[in-house]
C-alpha positions in Angstrom: 6.3 12.2 -21.8 3.2 12.4 -19.5 -0.3 12.8 -20.9 -0.6 16.4 -19.6 2.4 17.4 -21.7 1.1 15.6 -24.7 -2.2 17.4 -24.4 -0.7 20.9 -24.3 2.5 20.3 -26.2 1.6 22.9 -28.8 1.4 25.6 -26.0 4.5 24.4 -24.0 7.8 25.7 -25.2 10.0 23.6 -22.9 9.9 21.9 -19.5 12.3 20.5 -16.9 12.2 18.4 -13.8 14.0 19.3 -10.5 14.1 18.4 -6.9 13.4 21.5 -4.9 13.7 21.6 -1.1 15.6 18.7 0.4 15.9 18.3 4.2 18.2 15.8 5.8 18.3 14.9 9.5 21.8 14.5 11.1 21.9 12.6 14.4 24.5 11.0 16.6 23.2 7.4 17.2 25.0 7.0 20.6 23.4 10.2 21.9 19.9 9.0 21.4 19.9 6.7 24.5 20.9 7.3 28.1 23.5 4.6 28.1 25.0 5.9 24.9 25.3 9.4 26.3 27.2 7.9 29.4 29.6 5.9 27.2 30.2 9.0 24.9 31.0 11.2 28.0 33.5 8.6 29.3 35.1 8.5 25.9 35.3 12.3 25.8 36.6 12.9 29.3 37.8 9.5 30.5 35.6 9.5 33.5 32.0 10.3 34.4 32.4 12.2 37.7 31.7 15.5 35.8 28.7 14.2 34.0 25.7 16.2 35.4 23.1 18.6 34.1 25.3 21.6 34.9 28.2 20.4 32.8 25.8 19.6 29.9 24.4 23.1 30.1 28.0 24.6 30.1 28.6 22.8 26.8 25.7 24.7 25.3 27.0 28.0 26.7 30.4 27.3 25.3 28.9 26.6 21.9 27.2 30.0 21.9 30.3 31.9 23.0 32.5 30.2 20.3 30.0 30.9 17.5 29.7 34.6 18.4 33.5 34.9 18.8 34.0 33.3 15.4 31.5 35.5 13.7 33.1 38.6 15.2 36.6 37.5 14.1 35.6 36.7 10.5 33.1 39.6 10.1 30.2 37.2 9.5 26.8 38.7 10.3 25.1 36.9 13.3 21.4 37.8 13.9 19.2 36.8 16.8 15.7 36.2 15.3 12.5 36.7 17.1 9.6 34.2 16.7 7.7 34.3 13.4 10.5 36.1 11.7 10.9 35.0 8.0 14.5 33.8 8.2 14.6 32.8 4.5 14.1 36.5 3.6 17.1 37.5 5.7 19.1 34.8 4.1 18.1 35.8 0.5 18.9 39.4 1.1 22.4 38.5 2.4 22.9 35.9 -0.3 22.4 38.5 -3.0 25.4 40.4 -1.7 27.6 37.3 -1.3 30.7 37.1 -3.6 30.4 33.3 -4.2 33.3 32.4 -1.9 32.8 28.9 -0.3 32.1 28.9 3.4 29.8 30.3 6.0 28.4 33.8 5.1 25.6 34.2 7.6 24.5 32.8 11.0 20.9 33.1 12.3 20.0 32.2 15.9 16.4 31.3 16.9 14.7 29.1 19.5 13.2 25.8 18.6 12.3 22.5 20.3 15.2 20.0 20.8 15.9 17.1 23.1 17.9 18.1 26.2 19.4 15.6 28.6 19.4 16.0 32.4 21.4 13.8 34.8 20.6 12.9 38.3 23.5 11.8 40.6 23.0 9.4 43.6 23.8 10.2 47.2 27.1 8.3 46.7 28.1 10.6 43.9 27.6 8.2 41.0 25.6 8.8 37.9 21.9 7.9 38.4 19.1 8.5 36.0 19.7 10.0 32.7 16.6 11.3 31.0 15.3 13.8 28.5 13.5 16.9 29.8 9.7 16.8 29.4 8.1 18.7 27.8 10.8 19.2 25.2 12.3 22.7 25.9 12.9 25.5 23.4 16.6 26.1 23.0 18.9 28.1 20.7 19.4 26.7 17.2 22.2 28.1 15.0 21.5 28.2 11.3 24.8 28.3 9.4 24.2 29.5 5.9 27.0 28.2 3.7 27.9 28.5 0.0 29.1 25.3 -1.6 30.6 25.2 -5.1 28.7 22.0 -6.0 25.3 22.6 -4.2 25.1 26.3 -3.9 23.3 27.7 -0.9 23.0 25.1 1.9 21.8 25.6 5.5 22.8 23.6 8.5 20.6 24.2 11.5 22.2 22.8 14.7 21.1 22.6 18.3 23.7 24.0 20.8 22.9 21.2 23.3 24.5 17.8 23.1 24.1 15.5 21.2 24.0 18.4 18.7 21.2 17.3 16.5 21.1 19.1 13.1 19.2 19.5 9.9 20.8 20.0 6.5 18.6 22.0 4.1 19.4 21.9 0.4 17.9 23.5 -2.7 17.7 21.3 -5.8 17.5 24.4 -8.1 20.8 25.7 -6.7 22.3 22.2 -7.4 20.9 22.3 -10.9 22.2 25.8 -11.5 25.8 24.9 -10.4 25.8 21.6 -12.3 24.4 23.3 -15.5 27.2 25.9 -15.5 29.8 23.2 -15.1 28.2 21.3 -18.0 28.4 24.4 -20.2 24.6 25.1 -20.2 23.3 28.6 -20.1 20.5 29.1 -17.6 18.6 32.1 -16.2 17.3 31.7 -12.7 14.7 33.9 -11.1 12.8 33.4 -7.8 14.0 29.7 -7.5 12.9 28.9 -11.0 14.6 28.7 -14.4 12.9 31.0 -16.9 15.4 30.4 -19.8 17.8 27.7 -20.8 19.9 26.7 -23.8 19.1 23.0 -23.3 16.0 22.0 -21.4 16.6 18.2 -22.1 20.1 18.6 -20.7 18.8 20.3 -17.6 16.3 17.4 -17.0 19.1 14.9 -17.5 21.2 16.6 -14.8 18.1 16.5 -12.5 17.8 12.8 -13.1 21.2 12.3 -11.5 19.6 12.7 -8.1 17.8 9.4 -8.6 21.1 7.6 -9.3 22.6 5.3 -6.5 25.7 7.5 -6.4 23.6 10.4 -5.0 23.8 8.9 -1.5 27.6 9.2 -1.6 27.5 12.8 -2.9 25.0 13.8 -0.2 27.1 12.2 2.5 30.2 13.8 1.2 28.5 17.2 1.2 27.3 16.9 4.8 30.6 15.6 6.1 32.4 18.5 4.3 30.7 21.2 6.3 29.0 19.8 9.4 32.1 18.8 11.4 34.5 21.7 10.5 32.0 24.5 10.2 29.3 23.7 12.8 30.0 20.9 15.3 33.5 22.4 15.9 31.9 25.1 18.2 30.7 22.3 20.5 33.6 19.8 20.1 36.9 20.6 18.4 38.3 18.1 15.9 40.4 16.3 18.5 37.4 15.9 20.8 35.3 14.6 18.0 37.8 12.0 17.1 38.5 11.0 20.7 34.9 10.6 21.6 33.9 8.8 18.4 31.3 11.4 17.5 30.0 10.7 14.0 26.7 11.7 12.4 24.3 9.5 10.5 22.0 11.1 8.0 18.3 10.4 7.1 15.8 11.9 4.7 13.2 14.1 6.3 11.5 16.1 3.6 11.6 16.3 -0.2 10.0 18.4 -2.9 10.0 17.4 -6.5 8.6 19.5 -9.3 8.0 19.6 -13.0 8.0 23.1 -14.6 6.3 23.9 -17.8 7.2 27.1 -19.7 4.3 28.2 -21.9 4.6 30.4 -24.9 1.6 32.5 -23.7 1.1 33.7 -20.2 -2.6 34.2 -20.9 -3.1 30.6 -22.1 -1.2 29.3 -19.1 -3.5 31.2 -16.8 -6.6 29.9 -18.5 -5.4 26.3 -18.3 -4.5 26.7 -14.6 -7.9 28.1 -13.8 -9.6 25.3 -15.7 -7.6 22.7 -14.0 -8.4 24.1 -10.6 -12.1 24.4 -11.3 -12.6 21.0 -12.9 -10.3 19.0 -10.6 -11.8 20.5 -7.4 -15.3 19.5 -8.5 -14.5 16.1 -10.1 -12.2 14.7 -7.5 -14.8 15.2 -4.8 -12.4 15.4 -1.8 -13.6 15.9 1.7 -12.5 19.5 2.3 -12.8 22.3 -0.3 -11.5 25.6 1.0 -10.8 28.8 -0.9 -8.7 31.5 0.7 -8.6 35.1 -0.5 -6.0 37.4 1.0 -3.0 39.6 0.8 -0.1 37.2 1.0 3.4 37.1 -0.3 5.1 34.2 -2.0 6.5 31.7 -1.1 4.6 31.3 2.2 1.3 29.6 1.7 -1.2 28.9 4.4 -1.6 25.1 4.9 -4.6 23.1 5.9 -5.0 21.7 9.3 -4.1 18.0 9.6 -6.7 16.4 7.5 -6.0 13.1 5.8 -7.7 14.3 2.6 -8.2 17.8 1.6 -8.1 20.5 -1.1 -7.0 24.1 -0.7 -7.2 26.9 -3.3 -5.6 30.2 -2.6 -5.9 33.2 -5.0 -4.0 36.3 -3.8 -4.5 39.7 -5.4 -1.6 39.5 -7.8 -2.8 36.7 -10.0 -1.3 33.8 -8.2 -3.3 30.6 -7.9 -2.1 27.8 -5.6 -4.0 24.5 -5.6 -3.1 21.9 -2.9 -4.2 18.2 -2.7 -3.3 16.7 0.7 -2.8 13.0 1.4 -1.7 12.7 5.0 2.0 13.7 5.1 2.1 14.0 1.3 0.9 16.9 -0.8 0.5 17.7 -4.5 0.6 21.3 -5.5 -0.2 23.3 -8.7 0.7 27.0 -9.0 2.0 29.6 -11.4 5.6 30.7 -11.0 6.1 34.0 -12.8 4.3 34.9 -16.0 4.9 31.9 -18.1 5.9 29.0 -15.8 3.4 26.5 -14.4 4.8 24.2 -11.7 3.4 20.9 -10.6 5.0 19.8 -7.3 5.1 16.7 -5.0 5.8 17.5 -1.4 6.9 14.8 1.1 6.4 16.5 4.4 7.8 13.5 6.3 9.6 10.6 4.6 8.1 8.2 7.1 4.9 8.2 5.1 6.6 6.9 2.0 7.2 3.2 1.0 11.0 3.6 1.7 13.2 3.8 4.7 14.4 7.2 5.7 18.1 6.1 5.5 20.2 8.1 3.0 20.7 4.9 1.1 17.1 5.0 -0.1 17.2 8.7 -1.1 17.5 7.9 -4.9 14.6 5.6 -4.7 12.5 8.3 -3.0 13.3 10.7 -5.8 12.2 8.2 -8.4 9.0 7.5 -6.4 8.2 11.2 -6.2 8.7 11.5 -10.0 6.3 8.6 -10.5 3.7 10.2 -8.2 4.0 13.4 -10.1 3.4 11.7 -13.4 0.4 9.8 -12.1 -1.1 13.0 -10.9 -0.5 14.7 -14.2 -2.2 11.8 -16.0 -5.2 12.1 -13.6 -5.4 15.9 -14.2 -5.4 15.4 -17.9 -8.1 12.7 -17.7 -10.3 15.1 -15.6 -9.7 18.0 -17.9 -10.3 16.3 -21.2 -13.9 14.9 -21.7 -13.7 12.1 -24.2 -14.7 8.4 -24.4 -14.4 6.3 -27.5 -17.5 4.7 -29.1 -15.8 1.3 -29.0 -15.3 1.5 -25.2 -18.9 2.5 -24.6 -20.2 -0.4 -26.7 -18.1 -3.1 -24.9 -18.8 -1.9 -21.3 -21.8 -4.2 -20.6 -20.0 -7.3 -22.0 -18.7 -9.8 -19.5 -14.9 -10.1 -18.9 -12.5 -12.4 -17.0 -10.1 -11.8 -14.2 -7.7 -14.7 -14.0 -9.9 -17.7 -14.6 -13.0 -16.0 -13.1 -15.7 -14.7 -15.3 -17.2 -11.4 -14.1 -20.1 -9.3 -15.3 -19.9 -6.1 -17.4 -20.3 -2.5 -16.3 -23.7 -0.9 -16.5 -23.3 2.9 -16.0 -27.1 3.3 -16.0 -27.1 1.8 -12.5 -26.7 4.4 -9.7 -24.4 2.0 -7.7 -21.9 1.6 -10.5 -21.9 5.4 -11.2 -21.1 5.9 -7.5 -18.2 3.4 -7.8 -16.8 5.2 -10.8 -17.0 8.6 -9.1 -15.3 7.1 -6.1 -12.4 5.6 -8.1 -11.9 9.0 -9.8 -11.8 10.8 -6.5 -9.2 8.4 -5.1 -7.2 8.1 -8.3 -4.6 10.7 -7.4 -3.6 8.9 -4.2 0.1 8.2 -4.5 -0.2 5.1 -2.3 -3.2 3.5 -4.1 -6.5 2.6 -2.5 -8.2 -0.5 -1.0 -11.7 -2.0 -1.3 -12.4 -0.8 2.3 -11.6 2.8 1.3 -13.8 2.5 -1.8 -16.8 1.1 0.2 -16.4 3.9 2.8 -16.3 6.6 0.0 -19.3 5.1 -1.8 -21.4 5.1 1.3 -20.4 8.7 1.9 -21.3 9.8 -1.6 -24.5 7.9 -1.8 -25.7 8.1 1.8 -25.9 4.3 2.0 -25.9 2.2 5.2 -23.0 -0.2 5.8 -25.1 -3.3 5.5 -26.2 -2.2 2.0 -22.7 -1.5 0.6 -19.7 -3.0 2.3 -16.2 -4.4 1.5 -17.7 -7.5 -0.2 -19.8 -5.4 -2.7 -16.9 -3.0 -3.3 -14.5 -6.0 -4.0 -17.0 -7.3 -6.6 -17.4 -4.0 -8.3 -13.6 -3.5 -8.4 -13.2 -6.9 -10.0 -15.5 -5.7 -12.8 -13.2 -2.7 -13.4 -10.2 -5.0 -13.3 -11.8 -7.1 -15.9 -12.1 -4.1 -18.2 -8.4 -3.2 -17.3 -9.5 0.1 -15.8 -7.6 -0.5 -12.6 -4.5 -2.5 -11.5 -4.3 -4.6 -8.4 -1.0 -5.2 -6.5 -0.2 -6.9 -3.2 1.6 -4.6 -0.7 2.7 -5.0 2.9 -0.4 -3.1 3.9 -2.7 -5.4 1.9 -4.1 -5.4 -1.6 -3.9 -2.0 -3.2 -5.4 -0.7 -6.4 -4.4 2.0 -8.9 -6.4 3.6 -11.7 -4.9 2.6 -15.1 -4.4 5.2 -17.8 -7.1 4.4 -20.3 -9.6 6.5 -22.3 -12.8 5.5 -20.4 -11.6 7.4 -17.3 -12.1 10.6 -19.4 -15.8 10.1 -19.0 
């Protein structure tokens, strides 16, 4: 149990963990390079005399005609969406009328950027340069909304141009709902959130299966089950897929992982949320603090521009508070979900910013890492919210300590420099990737208005060594250099 849950356990009736939005990229490796495209075309047609820009464009046209003919024959709605249309609202409205039969139940068409190949032929009629169009053009993408018995609602968004790149969008709550019913658990789901369950511990146990090594195989099986027979088939039939050796590889693009707390009192939950937002925003001292008031509808939330560090608070008119903490391509979010649910969420906007490869093999590791980030953030929130420090810790602060075999001085919080260092560590403490002495020195200079020659990396390293001696922070060697993390100990509640 995290320290936030321990602090408010008398007010929390039950809680559960869940992956939320999962986005996988599907790509044909041979189609990413000019030479690979040429070899693939030869495998498909046995010759390259017909490989030119016109024939590639005809494949895109054939894809479109086949999709529309299939939709008409099966009575499946196919909708051309204008820019800025909220496609998820269209899908939700159609899903509410779906009978639960596996297969495609809706197709949405919208333009989006995608790589498009163009081929130049020489004067002798041979294939010349094969290159991607620049800038990347907007082309039709077909979003196939599919109902799967194991994963619920899934979406496969595919480009109609070869090599038919695609994204598979999954919902962890749908997966949990289907798995819970198969396990005999009773759950009530509203607005992508469980508001009632017969076994919260069992629900979390099912959610933990996503971090098991077997998850890679289940995800690969899910993607293969639908992408070839229900999507790619409009560009290449099954015989053409086999003849040309067309086979997708999958990688992780985005992930959201959340912990949901169901409070016994909605009023108490609201008070705790407001207190967390107010105190965290002031104590963490991040670079950007921005409050937005407006008439907005969930779930769309305005995001900050690309700042490496930032905080955003949004309070719409219907008592919804959303609190973001941004770290590059990673975000942490706190918001209310309904009357009694408080959700803490980790959002990986791009898996390239995590310590793992994007390959599907590392997906279980990414889920476990996101869970660790969430728990560290909850511990940091609890330390900020609860103001307490033991007498024993205060008395031993000035005493010397040792790091390895080196004796270092104690901590004197009466000195302005040391207070700046403590404030800096607290402000950087929620960083999921840790922090370095260089980042600490830069932040201390920013907070105290100090010149670089007065407080640099050498001074920061010495101060951090004092904190390591008191076991307030941990040090760990990483490929990017030595990184530090704040340890969970009572003095940080100061």
